[in-house]
C-alpha positions, 0 to 999 in steps of 0.5 A, a space after each residue: 500500500 503506498 504511503 504519503 508523508 507531508 512533514 514540516 521542516 520546522 516540526 519540533 514535536 515529531 522531528 523530520 528525521 523520524 519521517 525520513 527513517 520511516 521512508 527509508 524503511 520502504 522507499 519504494 512505497 513511501 513518498 515523503 514531502 517536506 514543507 519549509 518552516 512548517 511546524 507540526 501539522 501546519 504544512 497546509 497553512 505554510 504552503 496550501 497550493 503545494 500541499 494540495 498539489 502533492 495530495 492530488 498527484 498522490 491520489 491520481 498515481 495511486 487510484 
């Protein structure tokens, strides 16, 4: 099952290194995107257009 991770580079609750570790466990199935400066759960607020594009592209590739 494909997995998408969108992670804020400024996340100090769940550091970006943790999502990198998850991605490296199965790089063929896990797609990871970083949003500059975004804190935990704030990726959409920092880059709404990019966030929506990432989600749309992922859905179109996996459906």
